[in-house]
Every structure is written in structure tokens, then in C-alpha cells.
All heavy atoms as TSV, in Angstrom:
chain	resi	resn	atom	element	x	y	z
A	1	MET	N	N	-9.230	11.976	-24.077
A	1	MET	CA	C	-8.029	12.089	-23.294
A	1	MET	C	C	-8.359	11.764	-21.837
A	1	MET	O	O	-9.407	12.125	-21.337
A	1	MET	CB	C	-7.491	13.514	-23.394
A	1	MET	CG	C	-6.246	13.714	-22.582
A	1	MET	SD	S	-5.591	15.385	-22.736
A	1	MET	CE	C	-6.149	16.069	-21.199
A	2	SER	N	N	-7.442	11.073	-21.167
A	2	SER	CA	C	-7.644	10.798	-19.750
A	2	SER	C	C	-6.470	11.343	-18.945
A	2	SER	O	O	-5.358	11.504	-19.453
A	2	SER	CB	C	-7.796	9.298	-19.515
A	2	SER	OG	O	-6.625	8.626	-19.885
A	3	VAL	N	N	-6.754	11.639	-17.708
A	3	VAL	CA	C	-5.746	12.171	-16.798
A	3	VAL	C	C	-5.654	11.228	-15.607
A	3	VAL	O	O	-6.681	10.800	-15.063
A	3	VAL	CB	C	-6.122	13.592	-16.315
A	3	VAL	CG1	C	-5.135	14.098	-15.284
A	3	VAL	CG2	C	-6.211	14.544	-17.495
A	4	ALA	N	N	-4.445	10.886	-15.211
A	4	ALA	CA	C	-4.239	10.011	-14.061
A	4	ALA	C	C	-3.566	10.788	-12.937
A	4	ALA	O	O	-2.823	11.740	-13.174
A	4	ALA	CB	C	-3.382	8.819	-14.449
A	5	LYS	N	N	-3.843	10.360	-11.724
A	5	LYS	CA	C	-3.245	10.969	-10.546
A	5	LYS	C	C	-2.582	9.875	-9.725
A	5	LYS	O	O	-3.058	8.737	-9.703
A	5	LYS	CB	C	-4.317	11.675	-9.720
A	5	LYS	CG	C	-3.764	12.396	-8.511
A	5	LYS	CD	C	-4.831	13.236	-7.840
A	5	LYS	CE	C	-4.184	13.985	-6.681
A	5	LYS	NZ	N	-5.087	14.974	-6.110
A	6	VAL	N	N	-1.506	10.218	-9.037
A	6	VAL	CA	C	-0.798	9.268	-8.183
A	6	VAL	C	C	-0.845	9.769	-6.749
A	6	VAL	O	O	-0.543	10.943	-6.486
A	6	VAL	CB	C	0.669	9.098	-8.629
A	6	VAL	CG1	C	1.404	8.149	-7.703
A	6	VAL	CG2	C	0.750	8.614	-10.065
A	7	ILE	N	N	-1.250	8.891	-5.836
A	7	ILE	CA	C	-1.219	9.218	-4.418
A	7	ILE	C	C	-0.282	8.233	-3.720
A	7	ILE	O	O	-0.032	7.138	-4.227
A	7	ILE	CB	C	-2.620	9.170	-3.772
A	7	ILE	CG1	C	-3.266	7.797	-3.928
A	7	ILE	CG2	C	-3.509	10.271	-4.331
A	7	ILE	CD1	C	-4.577	7.627	-3.177
A	8	GLU	N	N	0.214	8.629	-2.589
A	8	GLU	CA	C	1.137	7.783	-1.845
A	8	GLU	C	C	0.523	7.448	-0.484
A	8	GLU	O	O	0.036	8.340	0.214
A	8	GLU	CB	C	2.461	8.521	-1.659
A	8	GLU	CG	C	3.572	7.655	-1.167
A	8	GLU	CD	C	4.935	8.328	-1.308
A	8	GLU	OE1	O	5.084	9.219	-2.168
A	8	GLU	OE2	O	5.834	7.948	-0.551
A	9	ILE	N	N	0.525	6.163	-0.134
A	9	ILE	CA	C	-0.017	5.731	1.153
A	9	ILE	C	C	0.961	4.772	1.824
A	9	ILE	O	O	1.827	4.190	1.178
A	9	ILE	CB	C	-1.398	5.053	1.010
A	9	ILE	CG1	C	-1.283	3.727	0.282
A	9	ILE	CG2	C	-2.402	5.955	0.324
A	9	ILE	CD1	C	-2.406	2.785	0.606
A	10	ASN	N	N	0.773	4.601	3.125
A	10	ASN	CA	C	1.522	3.620	3.899
A	10	ASN	C	C	0.531	2.617	4.463
A	10	ASN	O	O	-0.565	2.991	4.884
A	10	ASN	CB	C	2.289	4.293	5.039
A	10	ASN	CG	C	3.362	5.206	4.529
A	10	ASN	OD1	O	4.211	4.792	3.777
A	10	ASN	ND2	N	3.302	6.466	4.926
A	11	SER	N	N	0.929	1.360	4.485
A	11	SER	CA	C	0.074	0.302	4.998
A	11	SER	C	C	0.941	-0.709	5.747
A	11	SER	O	O	2.139	-0.822	5.476
A	11	SER	CB	C	-0.651	-0.383	3.831
A	11	SER	OG	O	-1.519	-1.379	4.300
A	12	ALA	N	N	0.320	-1.455	6.665
A	12	ALA	CA	C	1.084	-2.419	7.463
A	12	ALA	C	C	0.276	-3.681	7.709
A	12	ALA	O	O	-0.957	-3.675	7.664
A	12	ALA	CB	C	1.470	-1.792	8.792
A	13	SER	N	N	0.984	-4.772	7.968
A	13	SER	CA	C	0.361	-6.054	8.287
A	13	SER	C	C	1.311	-6.887	9.135
A	13	SER	O	O	2.517	-6.908	8.873
A	13	SER	CB	C	0.023	-6.829	7.013
A	13	SER	OG	O	-0.375	-8.153	7.326
A	14	ALA	N	N	0.759	-7.581	10.103
A	14	ALA	CA	C	1.558	-8.502	10.920
A	14	ALA	C	C	1.775	-9.818	10.192
A	14	ALA	O	O	2.632	-10.615	10.577
A	14	ALA	CB	C	0.867	-8.743	12.257
A	15	THR	N	N	1.021	-10.053	9.111
A	15	THR	CA	C	1.047	-11.328	8.401
A	15	THR	C	C	2.134	-11.405	7.326
A	15	THR	O	O	2.969	-12.302	7.345
A	15	THR	CB	C	-0.322	-11.595	7.742
A	15	THR	OG1	O	-1.337	-11.471	8.736
A	15	THR	CG2	C	-0.376	-12.960	7.131
A	16	SER	N	N	2.087	-10.468	6.338
A	16	SER	CA	C	3.012	-10.565	5.207
A	16	SER	C	C	3.060	-9.249	4.428
A	16	SER	O	O	2.215	-8.370	4.615
A	16	SER	CB	C	2.583	-11.685	4.251
A	16	SER	OG	O	1.350	-11.354	3.627
A	17	ILE	N	N	4.030	-9.161	3.542
A	17	ILE	CA	C	4.140	-8.009	2.644
A	17	ILE	C	C	2.917	-7.953	1.735
A	17	ILE	O	O	2.316	-6.902	1.529
A	17	ILE	CB	C	5.430	-8.092	1.808
A	17	ILE	CG1	C	6.656	-8.019	2.710
A	17	ILE	CG2	C	5.476	-7.006	0.740
A	17	ILE	CD1	C	7.955	-8.382	2.034
A	18	GLU	N	N	2.563	-9.106	1.185
A	18	GLU	CA	C	1.406	-9.161	0.282
A	18	GLU	C	C	0.132	-8.699	0.979
A	18	GLU	O	O	-0.673	-7.964	0.400
A	18	GLU	CB	C	1.228	-10.586	-0.248
A	18	GLU	CG	C	0.110	-10.707	-1.256
A	18	GLU	CD	C	-0.035	-12.112	-1.827
A	18	GLU	OE1	O	0.797	-12.984	-1.505
A	18	GLU	OE2	O	-0.986	-12.321	-2.594
A	19	ASP	N	N	-0.051	-9.099	2.231
A	19	ASP	CA	C	-1.239	-8.687	2.980
A	19	ASP	C	C	-1.220	-7.181	3.225
A	19	ASP	O	O	-2.266	-6.532	3.146
A	19	ASP	CB	C	-1.332	-9.448	4.302
A	19	ASP	CG	C	-2.636	-9.172	5.028
A	19	ASP	OD1	O	-3.711	-9.377	4.410
A	19	ASP	OD2	O	-2.592	-8.752	6.198
A	20	ALA	N	N	-0.066	-6.616	3.501
A	20	ALA	CA	C	0.033	-5.164	3.703
A	20	ALA	C	C	-0.379	-4.418	2.429
A	20	ALA	O	O	-1.092	-3.415	2.492
A	20	ALA	CB	C	1.456	-4.784	4.106
A	21	ILE	N	N	0.044	-4.921	1.272
A	21	ILE	CA	C	-0.337	-4.314	-0.009
A	21	ILE	C	C	-1.838	-4.427	-0.228
A	21	ILE	O	O	-2.512	-3.450	-0.564
A	21	ILE	CB	C	0.433	-4.966	-1.170
A	21	ILE	CG1	C	1.927	-4.693	-1.038
A	21	ILE	CG2	C	-0.088	-4.472	-2.527
A	21	ILE	CD1	C	2.804	-5.547	-1.931
A	22	LYS	N	N	-2.384	-5.623	-0.012
A	22	LYS	CA	C	-3.821	-5.846	-0.211
A	22	LYS	C	C	-4.656	-4.973	0.721
A	22	LYS	O	O	-5.667	-4.401	0.303
A	22	LYS	CB	C	-4.170	-7.317	0.008
A	22	LYS	CG	C	-3.728	-8.210	-1.116
A	22	LYS	CD	C	-4.116	-9.650	-0.838
A	22	LYS	CE	C	-3.695	-10.567	-1.966
A	22	LYS	NZ	N	-4.061	-11.969	-1.713
A	23	GLN	N	N	-4.239	-4.861	1.986
A	23	GLN	CA	C	-4.985	-4.044	2.950
A	23	GLN	C	C	-4.940	-2.567	2.559
A	23	GLN	O	O	-5.943	-1.853	2.679
A	23	GLN	CB	C	-4.439	-4.250	4.366
A	23	GLN	CG	C	-4.668	-5.635	4.919
A	23	GLN	CD	C	-6.135	-6.005	4.997
A	23	GLN	OE1	O	-6.994	-5.188	5.321
A	23	GLN	NE2	N	-6.436	-7.246	4.676
A	24	GLY	N	N	-3.777	-2.103	2.098
A	24	GLY	CA	C	-3.666	-0.716	1.650
A	24	GLY	C	C	-4.560	-0.423	0.461
A	24	GLY	O	O	-5.247	0.604	0.413
A	25	LEU	N	N	-4.570	-1.323	-0.509
A	25	LEU	CA	C	-5.442	-1.145	-1.680
A	25	LEU	C	C	-6.916	-1.215	-1.305
A	25	LEU	O	O	-7.731	-0.435	-1.803
A	25	LEU	CB	C	-5.135	-2.210	-2.736
A	25	LEU	CG	C	-3.938	-1.933	-3.621
A	25	LEU	CD1	C	-3.611	-3.155	-4.471
A	25	LEU	CD2	C	-4.193	-0.728	-4.498
A	26	LYS	N	N	-7.266	-2.155	-0.436
A	26	LYS	CA	C	-8.662	-2.310	-0.017
A	26	LYS	C	C	-9.174	-1.047	0.665
A	26	LYS	O	O	-10.254	-0.551	0.352
A	26	LYS	CB	C	-8.793	-3.514	0.913
A	26	LYS	CG	C	-10.194	-3.802	1.352
A	26	LYS	CD	C	-10.251	-5.046	2.217
A	26	LYS	CE	C	-11.664	-5.324	2.672
A	26	LYS	NZ	N	-11.737	-6.528	3.510
A	27	LYS	N	N	-8.389	-0.526	1.597
A	27	LYS	CA	C	-8.807	0.679	2.322
A	27	LYS	C	C	-8.877	1.885	1.390
A	27	LYS	O	O	-9.832	2.679	1.449
A	27	LYS	CB	C	-7.836	0.952	3.472
A	27	LYS	CG	C	-8.242	2.085	4.360
A	27	LYS	CD	C	-9.507	1.765	5.105
A	27	LYS	CE	C	-9.872	2.868	6.075
A	27	LYS	NZ	N	-11.159	2.656	6.703
A	28	THR	N	N	-7.909	2.036	0.503
A	28	THR	CA	C	-7.897	3.158	-0.436
A	28	THR	C	C	-9.084	3.089	-1.384
A	28	THR	O	O	-9.702	4.109	-1.697
A	28	THR	CB	C	-6.584	3.180	-1.239
A	28	THR	OG1	O	-5.491	3.260	-0.325
A	28	THR	CG2	C	-6.534	4.361	-2.187
A	29	SER	N	N	-9.440	1.887	-1.829
A	29	SER	CA	C	-10.540	1.739	-2.789
A	29	SER	C	C	-11.906	2.081	-2.193
A	29	SER	O	O	-12.874	2.224	-2.926
A	29	SER	CB	C	-10.560	0.322	-3.367
A	29	SER	OG	O	-10.946	-0.613	-2.380
A	30	GLU	N	N	-11.981	2.242	-0.877
A	30	GLU	CA	C	-13.240	2.663	-0.252
A	30	GLU	C	C	-13.588	4.106	-0.631
A	30	GLU	O	O	-14.763	4.463	-0.686
A	30	GLU	CB	C	-13.154	2.541	1.268
A	30	GLU	CG	C	-13.093	1.107	1.761
A	30	GLU	CD	C	-12.897	1.017	3.261
A	30	GLU	OE1	O	-12.926	2.065	3.947
A	30	GLU	OE2	O	-12.705	-0.112	3.752
A	31	THR	N	N	-12.573	4.926	-0.884
A	31	THR	CA	C	-12.828	6.332	-1.215
A	31	THR	C	C	-12.279	6.759	-2.576
A	31	THR	O	O	-12.715	7.776	-3.108
A	31	THR	CB	C	-12.215	7.265	-0.137
A	31	THR	OG1	O	-10.829	6.975	-0.011
A	31	THR	CG2	C	-12.899	7.064	1.201
A	32	VAL	N	N	-11.347	6.009	-3.123
A	32	VAL	CA	C	-10.760	6.349	-4.423
A	32	VAL	C	C	-11.245	5.335	-5.457
A	32	VAL	O	O	-11.062	4.134	-5.276
A	32	VAL	CB	C	-9.210	6.338	-4.361
A	32	VAL	CG1	C	-8.619	6.602	-5.729
A	32	VAL	CG2	C	-8.713	7.341	-3.344
A	33	LYS	N	N	-11.854	5.814	-6.499
A	33	LYS	CA	C	-12.379	4.943	-7.550
A	33	LYS	C	C	-11.470	4.965	-8.770
A	33	LYS	O	O	-10.645	5.850	-8.938
A	33	LYS	CB	C	-13.799	5.382	-7.959
A	33	LYS	CG	C	-14.773	5.438	-6.782
A	33	LYS	CD	C	-14.852	4.115	-6.054
A	33	LYS	CE	C	-15.720	4.222	-4.815
A	33	LYS	NZ	N	-15.384	3.257	-3.801
A	34	ARG	N	N	-11.626	3.979	-9.618
A	34	ARG	CA	C	-10.903	3.862	-10.890
A	34	ARG	C	C	-9.390	3.679	-10.702
A	34	ARG	O	O	-8.587	4.210	-11.452
A	34	ARG	CB	C	-11.217	5.057	-11.798
A	34	ARG	CG	C	-12.711	5.164	-12.116
A	34	ARG	CD	C	-13.054	6.336	-12.938
A	34	ARG	NE	N	-12.511	6.144	-14.299
A	34	ARG	CZ	C	-12.704	6.991	-15.282
A	34	ARG	NH1	N	-13.429	8.061	-15.101
A	34	ARG	NH2	N	-12.185	6.765	-16.460
A	35	ILE	N	N	-9.017	2.907	-9.665
A	35	ILE	CA	C	-7.605	2.592	-9.443
A	35	ILE	C	C	-7.130	1.717	-10.595
A	35	ILE	O	O	-7.776	0.741	-10.961
A	35	ILE	CB	C	-7.403	1.885	-8.090
A	35	ILE	CG1	C	-7.731	2.844	-6.940
A	35	ILE	CG2	C	-5.971	1.357	-7.963
A	35	ILE	CD1	C	-7.700	2.207	-5.565
A	36	ARG	N	N	-5.979	2.063	-11.168
A	36	ARG	CA	C	-5.468	1.340	-12.322
A	36	ARG	C	C	-4.125	0.665	-12.078
A	36	ARG	O	O	-3.712	-0.191	-12.845
A	36	ARG	CB	C	-5.335	2.288	-13.525
A	36	ARG	CG	C	-6.659	2.838	-14.008
A	36	ARG	CD	C	-7.539	1.729	-14.567
A	36	ARG	NE	N	-8.827	2.234	-14.980
A	36	ARG	CZ	C	-9.959	1.986	-14.359
A	36	ARG	NH1	N	-9.978	1.241	-13.278
A	36	ARG	NH2	N	-11.090	2.476	-14.810
A	37	GLY	N	N	-3.429	1.048	-11.010
A	37	GLY	CA	C	-2.136	0.425	-10.768
A	37	GLY	C	C	-1.578	0.781	-9.402
A	37	GLY	O	O	-2.011	1.728	-8.761
A	38	VAL	N	N	-0.615	-0.028	-8.985
A	38	VAL	CA	C	0.059	0.226	-7.712
A	38	VAL	C	C	1.545	-0.071	-7.881
A	38	VAL	O	O	1.922	-1.017	-8.575
A	38	VAL	CB	C	-0.550	-0.606	-6.567
A	38	VAL	CG1	C	-0.408	-2.089	-6.815
A	38	VAL	CG2	C	0.071	-0.243	-5.233
A	39	TRP	N	N	2.369	0.754	-7.279
A	39	TRP	CA	C	3.811	0.557	-7.284
A	39	TRP	C	C	4.269	0.475	-5.839
A	39	TRP	O	O	4.001	1.374	-5.038
A	39	TRP	CB	C	4.492	1.722	-7.997
A	39	TRP	CG	C	5.990	1.659	-7.966
A	39	TRP	CD1	C	6.776	0.558	-8.138
A	39	TRP	CD2	C	6.881	2.749	-7.748
A	39	TRP	NE1	N	8.098	0.895	-8.051
A	39	TRP	CE2	C	8.195	2.243	-7.805
A	39	TRP	CE3	C	6.700	4.102	-7.517
A	39	TRP	CZ2	C	9.313	3.041	-7.635
A	39	TRP	CZ3	C	7.820	4.895	-7.354
A	39	TRP	CH2	C	9.099	4.366	-7.424
A	40	VAL	N	N	4.921	-0.621	-5.486
A	40	VAL	CA	C	5.457	-0.778	-4.138
A	40	VAL	C	C	6.782	-0.025	-4.113
A	40	VAL	O	O	7.777	-0.471	-4.667
A	40	VAL	CB	C	5.633	-2.268	-3.769
A	40	VAL	CG1	C	6.181	-2.392	-2.354
A	40	VAL	CG2	C	4.321	-3.015	-3.912
A	41	ASN	N	N	6.750	1.118	-3.467
A	41	ASN	CA	C	7.888	2.026	-3.445
A	41	ASN	C	C	8.929	1.614	-2.408
A	41	ASN	O	O	10.121	1.775	-2.636
A	41	ASN	CB	C	7.377	3.444	-3.163
A	41	ASN	CG	C	8.425	4.501	-3.299
A	41	ASN	OD1	O	9.235	4.448	-4.202
A	41	ASN	ND2	N	8.406	5.457	-2.399
A	42	GLU	N	N	8.478	1.091	-1.270
A	42	GLU	CA	C	9.396	0.770	-0.183
A	42	GLU	C	C	8.795	-0.326	0.690
A	42	GLU	O	O	7.594	-0.371	0.906
A	42	GLU	CB	C	9.631	2.029	0.655
A	42	GLU	CG	C	10.627	1.888	1.758
A	42	GLU	CD	C	10.850	3.199	2.490
A	42	GLU	OE1	O	10.046	4.134	2.350
A	42	GLU	OE2	O	11.850	3.278	3.217
A	43	ILE	N	N	9.647	-1.208	1.181
A	43	ILE	CA	C	9.237	-2.265	2.117
A	43	ILE	C	C	10.141	-2.175	3.336
A	43	ILE	O	O	11.371	-2.160	3.207
A	43	ILE	CB	C	9.370	-3.666	1.494
A	43	ILE	CG1	C	8.498	-3.788	0.250
A	43	ILE	CG2	C	9.009	-4.745	2.515
A	43	ILE	CD1	C	8.751	-5.050	-0.564
A	44	THR	N	N	9.531	-2.099	4.515
A	44	THR	CA	C	10.288	-2.095	5.762
A	44	THR	C	C	9.596	-3.037	6.742
A	44	THR	O	O	8.495	-3.518	6.480
A	44	THR	CB	C	10.382	-0.685	6.382
A	44	THR	OG1	O	9.061	-0.189	6.614
A	44	THR	CG2	C	11.136	0.272	5.478
A	45	ALA	N	N	10.248	-3.270	7.876
A	45	ALA	CA	C	9.662	-4.140	8.891
A	45	ALA	C	C	9.993	-3.617	10.274
A	45	ALA	O	O	11.068	-3.055	10.499
A	45	ALA	CB	C	10.193	-5.559	8.731
A	46	ALA	N	N	9.035	-3.809	11.192
A	46	ALA	CA	C	9.267	-3.512	12.604
A	46	ALA	C	C	9.736	-4.805	13.254
A	46	ALA	O	O	9.131	-5.857	13.068
A	46	ALA	CB	C	7.989	-3.014	13.263
A	47	VAL	N	N	10.830	-4.712	14.009
A	47	VAL	CA	C	11.430	-5.893	14.617
A	47	VAL	C	C	11.319	-5.800	16.136
A	47	VAL	O	O	11.578	-4.750	16.732
A	47	VAL	CB	C	12.920	-6.013	14.203
A	47	VAL	CG1	C	13.566	-7.219	14.845
A	47	VAL	CG2	C	13.036	-6.075	12.689
A	48	GLY	N	N	10.927	-6.914	16.745
A	48	GLY	CA	C	10.784	-6.971	18.196
A	48	GLY	C	C	12.111	-7.196	18.898
A	48	GLY	O	O	13.155	-7.392	18.265
A	49	ASP	N	N	12.069	-7.196	20.215
A	49	ASP	CA	C	13.265	-7.376	21.042
A	49	ASP	C	C	13.945	-8.721	20.811
A	49	ASP	O	O	15.150	-8.851	20.993
A	49	ASP	CB	C	12.914	-7.229	22.524
A	49	ASP	CG	C	12.508	-5.811	22.879
A	49	ASP	OD1	O	12.926	-4.874	22.163
A	49	ASP	OD2	O	11.774	-5.640	23.871
A	50	ASN	N	N	13.156	-9.715	20.419
A	50	ASN	CA	C	13.714	-11.054	20.194
A	50	ASN	C	C	14.265	-11.238	18.779
A	50	ASN	O	O	14.733	-12.315	18.423
A	50	ASN	CB	C	12.668	-12.128	20.488
A	50	ASN	CG	C	11.445	-11.994	19.612
A	50	ASN	OD1	O	11.360	-11.098	18.771
A	50	ASN	ND2	N	10.479	-12.876	19.803
A	51	GLY	N	N	14.196	-10.200	17.943
A	51	GLY	CA	C	14.725	-10.266	16.588
A	51	GLY	C	C	13.731	-10.732	15.546
A	51	GLY	O	O	14.065	-10.794	14.366
A	52	ASP	N	N	12.522	-11.055	15.953
A	52	ASP	CA	C	11.490	-11.481	15.004
A	52	ASP	C	C	10.781	-10.274	14.403
A	52	ASP	O	O	10.612	-9.244	15.055
A	52	ASP	CB	C	10.441	-12.362	15.699
A	52	ASP	CG	C	10.978	-13.722	16.082
A	52	ASP	OD1	O	11.986	-14.159	15.483
A	52	ASP	OD2	O	10.393	-14.347	16.986
A	53	ILE	N	N	10.347	-10.435	13.155
A	53	ILE	CA	C	9.577	-9.383	12.500
A	53	ILE	C	C	8.174	-9.374	13.092
A	53	ILE	O	O	7.481	-10.385	13.095
A	53	ILE	CB	C	9.526	-9.590	10.979
A	53	ILE	CG1	C	10.927	-9.411	10.392
A	53	ILE	CG2	C	8.531	-8.621	10.328
A	53	ILE	CD1	C	11.033	-9.712	8.925
A	54	GLU	N	N	7.774	-8.209	13.596
A	54	GLU	CA	C	6.444	-8.061	14.196
A	54	GLU	C	C	5.434	-7.470	13.225
A	54	GLU	O	O	4.245	-7.719	13.348
A	54	GLU	CB	C	6.533	-7.183	15.445
A	54	GLU	CG	C	7.320	-7.834	16.562
A	54	GLU	CD	C	7.347	-6.998	17.826
A	54	GLU	OE1	O	7.023	-5.791	17.760
A	54	GLU	OE2	O	7.710	-7.554	18.866
A	55	GLU	N	N	5.905	-6.668	12.265
A	55	GLU	CA	C	4.988	-6.008	11.341
A	55	GLU	C	C	5.713	-5.650	10.051
A	55	GLU	O	O	6.815	-5.112	10.087
A	55	GLU	CB	C	4.440	-4.735	11.989
A	55	GLU	CG	C	3.423	-3.998	11.160
A	55	GLU	CD	C	2.894	-2.777	11.888
A	55	GLU	OE1	O	3.686	-1.846	12.148
A	55	GLU	OE2	O	1.694	-2.768	12.188
A	56	TRP	N	N	5.089	-5.979	8.929
A	56	TRP	CA	C	5.583	-5.576	7.614
A	56	TRP	C	C	4.943	-4.243	7.259
A	56	TRP	O	O	3.741	-4.048	7.464
A	56	TRP	CB	C	5.217	-6.611	6.561
A	56	TRP	CG	C	5.987	-7.873	6.715
A	56	TRP	CD1	C	5.549	-9.040	7.297
A	56	TRP	CD2	C	7.326	-8.118	6.304
A	56	TRP	NE1	N	6.543	-9.974	7.273
A	56	TRP	CE2	C	7.656	-9.441	6.663
A	56	TRP	CE3	C	8.295	-7.349	5.671
A	56	TRP	CZ2	C	8.894	-10.003	6.406
A	56	TRP	CZ3	C	9.529	-7.911	5.413
A	56	TRP	CH2	C	9.823	-9.228	5.780
A	57	ARG	N	N	5.746	-3.340	6.696
A	57	ARG	CA	C	5.240	-2.020	6.313
A	57	ARG	C	C	5.603	-1.747	4.853
A	57	ARG	O	O	6.718	-2.027	4.428
A	57	ARG	CB	C	5.846	-0.942	7.202
A	57	ARG	CG	C	5.481	-1.141	8.659
A	57	ARG	CD	C	6.202	-0.184	9.555
A	57	ARG	NE	N	5.816	-0.416	10.949
A	57	ARG	CZ	C	6.431	0.122	11.977
A	57	ARG	NH1	N	7.453	0.932	11.784
A	57	ARG	NH2	N	6.022	-0.143	13.199
A	58	VAL	N	N	4.640	-1.221	4.111
A	58	VAL	CA	C	4.876	-0.892	2.705
A	58	VAL	C	C	4.466	0.547	2.420
A	58	VAL	O	O	3.539	1.073	3.025
A	58	VAL	CB	C	4.120	-1.846	1.741
A	58	VAL	CG1	C	4.655	-3.249	1.840
A	58	VAL	CG2	C	2.630	-1.830	1.989
A	59	ASN	N	N	5.188	1.161	1.514
A	59	ASN	CA	C	4.853	2.478	0.999
A	59	ASN	C	C	4.391	2.250	-0.431
A	59	ASN	O	O	5.134	1.688	-1.236
A	59	ASN	CB	C	6.072	3.404	1.059
A	59	ASN	CG	C	5.787	4.757	0.465
A	59	ASN	OD1	O	6.003	4.952	-0.715
A	59	ASN	ND2	N	5.316	5.672	1.279
A	60	LEU	N	N	3.172	2.649	-0.739
A	60	LEU	CA	C	2.570	2.388	-2.040
A	60	LEU	C	C	2.284	3.690	-2.789
A	60	LEU	O	O	1.857	4.669	-2.175
A	60	LEU	CB	C	1.244	1.637	-1.883
A	60	LEU	CG	C	1.254	0.348	-1.079
A	60	LEU	CD1	C	-0.173	-0.144	-0.875
A	60	LEU	CD2	C	2.093	-0.697	-1.760
A	61	ARG	N	N	2.492	3.661	-4.080
A	61	ARG	CA	C	2.045	4.732	-4.963
A	61	ARG	C	C	0.928	4.162	-5.811
A	61	ARG	O	O	1.135	3.218	-6.571
A	61	ARG	CB	C	3.191	5.252	-5.821
A	61	ARG	CG	C	4.226	5.976	-5.002
A	61	ARG	CD	C	5.275	6.604	-5.837
A	61	ARG	NE	N	6.251	7.273	-4.962
A	61	ARG	CZ	C	7.375	7.746	-5.371
A	61	ARG	NH1	N	7.727	7.656	-6.650
A	61	ARG	NH2	N	8.208	8.329	-4.539
A	62	ILE	N	N	-0.245	4.734	-5.639
A	62	ILE	CA	C	-1.451	4.226	-6.301
A	62	ILE	C	C	-1.870	5.191	-7.399
A	62	ILE	O	O	-2.017	6.387	-7.154
A	62	ILE	CB	C	-2.582	4.017	-5.279
A	62	ILE	CG1	C	-2.145	2.985	-4.238
A	62	ILE	CG2	C	-3.879	3.626	-5.967
A	62	ILE	CD1	C	-3.096	2.794	-3.101
A	63	THR	N	N	-2.072	4.635	-8.594
A	63	THR	CA	C	-2.466	5.434	-9.752
A	63	THR	C	C	-3.955	5.222	-10.035
A	63	THR	O	O	-4.433	4.089	-10.062
A	63	THR	CB	C	-1.664	5.035	-10.992
A	63	THR	OG1	O	-0.269	5.148	-10.700
A	63	THR	CG2	C	-2.016	5.901	-12.190
A	64	PHE	N	N	-4.681	6.323	-10.238
A	64	PHE	CA	C	-6.095	6.228	-10.611
A	64	PHE	C	C	-6.428	7.271	-11.647
A	64	PHE	O	O	-5.750	8.300	-11.762
A	64	PHE	CB	C	-7.001	6.341	-9.382
A	64	PHE	CG	C	-6.929	7.665	-8.662
A	64	PHE	CD1	C	-7.842	8.665	-8.928
A	64	PHE	CD2	C	-5.937	7.907	-7.716
A	64	PHE	CE1	C	-7.773	9.882	-8.261
A	64	PHE	CE2	C	-5.861	9.107	-7.050
A	64	PHE	CZ	C	-6.782	10.107	-7.312
A	65	VAL	N	N	-7.476	6.998	-12.420
A	65	VAL	CA	C	-7.918	7.905	-13.486
A	65	VAL	C	C	-8.860	8.948	-12.904
A	65	VAL	O	O	-9.785	8.609	-12.169
A	65	VAL	CB	C	-8.611	7.109	-14.619
A	65	VAL	CG1	C	-9.160	8.060	-15.681
A	65	VAL	CG2	C	-7.638	6.109	-15.227
A	66	VAL	N	N	-8.596	10.204	-13.215
A	66	VAL	CA	C	-9.426	11.312	-12.760
A	66	VAL	C	C	-10.615	11.451	-13.699
A	66	VAL	O	O	-10.458	11.434	-14.919
A	66	VAL	CB	C	-8.599	12.615	-12.723
A	66	VAL	CG1	C	-9.478	13.786	-12.282
A	66	VAL	CG2	C	-7.403	12.465	-11.802
A	67	GLU	N	N	-11.805	11.566	-13.131
A	67	GLU	CA	C	-13.014	11.711	-13.967
A	67	GLU	C	C	-13.160	13.115	-14.486
A	67	GLU	O	O	-12.765	14.074	-13.889
A	67	GLU	CB	C	-14.249	11.325	-13.151
A	67	GLU	CG	C	-14.294	9.863	-12.836
A	67	GLU	CD	C	-15.549	9.473	-12.083
A	67	GLU	OE1	O	-16.404	10.317	-11.829
A	67	GLU	OE2	O	-15.662	8.291	-11.760
């Protein structure tokens, strides 16, 4: 029998949504092992005074197997 746990993190990138997801997973994998899945729960963006998107932000739910 295996047991899985879900944690929630926030990550951001000035480049893209995909980069924000990758950066969040990369940083989380430094301390959390056996990651098995990710769910993008929310996507938002910070907008500058000129109306351009300055930063993409994602809320991730990461699932990993507990040893």
C-alpha cells in the first residue's frame, strides 16, 4: 500500500506560465522526493502601468508518495 500527500505552492516567472510551473517543480524537487503529479490550480498575472504582463503566477498542487 502507498500513501500520497498533496502540498500547495506558489511560483512565478516573468517569461511564461510554463516556466513558472517548471520553476516551481524544480525548486520543490530540491527537498521533496518522489513527486508523481502536479495540478495547476490557478493562473494569475501581475500587470504593469502600461498594461503589459510583468509576471505570470501559478498556484500548484503537487502530489508525492510518502515513504
